[in-house]
C-alpha positions in Angstrom: -5.4 -9.1 18.4 -4.2 -5.9 19.9 -6.7 -3.3 20.9 -5.5 -0.8 18.2 -5.7 -3.4 15.5 -9.3 -4.2 16.4 -10.1 -0.5 16.5 -8.6 0.0 13.0 -10.5 -3.0 11.6 -13.8 -1.6 13.0 -13.1 1.9 11.6 -12.3 0.4 8.2 -15.6 -1.5 8.3 -17.5 1.6 9.3 -16.2 3.5 6.3 -16.6 0.6 3.9 -12.9 0.4 3.1 -12.2 -2.1 0.3 -8.8 -3.7 -0.3 -7.6 -5.3 -3.5 -4.4 -6.3 -5.2 -2.7 -3.8 -7.5 -1.6 -4.5 -11.0 1.9 -3.3 -12.1 0.3 -0.2 -13.8 -1.5 0.7 -10.6 1.7 0.5 -8.5 3.1 3.4 -10.4 0.0 5.5 -9.6 0.2 4.4 -6.0 3.9 5.5 -5.9 3.0 9.0 -7.2 0.1 9.4 -4.7 2.3 8.2 -1.8 5.1 10.6 -2.7 2.7 13.6 -2.9 1.1 12.6 0.4 4.5 12.3 2.0 5.6 15.7 0.8 2.4 17.2 2.1 2.2 15.4 5.4 6.0 15.3 6.2 6.9 11.6 5.9 9.0 9.6 3.5 7.5 6.6 1.8 9.2 3.7 0.2 11.6 4.4 -2.7 11.1 3.1 -6.2 13.4 0.1 -5.6 11.0 -1.2 -3.0 8.2 -1.5 -5.5 10.4 -3.2 -8.0 10.1 -6.2 -5.8 6.8 -6.7 -7.6 8.7 -7.3 -10.9 11.1 -9.8 -9.3 8.7 -11.8 -7.1 5.1 -11.4 -8.2 5.0 -14.1 -10.9 6.3 -16.6 -8.4 3.6 -15.7 -6.0 5.9 -14.3 -3.3 4.7 -10.7 -3.2 1.4 -8.8 -3.6 0.8 -5.0 -3.5 
């Protein structure tokens, strides 16, 4: 692994970061938080269409958020 990747993993472990799959309802909350964060920090996140991939491909097991 790259040095930056290892550093990021160790930092996540240090702060007890937990990762889990989002349900469809949670994706809408995530989109709202991402948009607000982008406006505040000056970046553009994914548009709504990107997260609609969940609807198209989740049941077949091709995508997880």
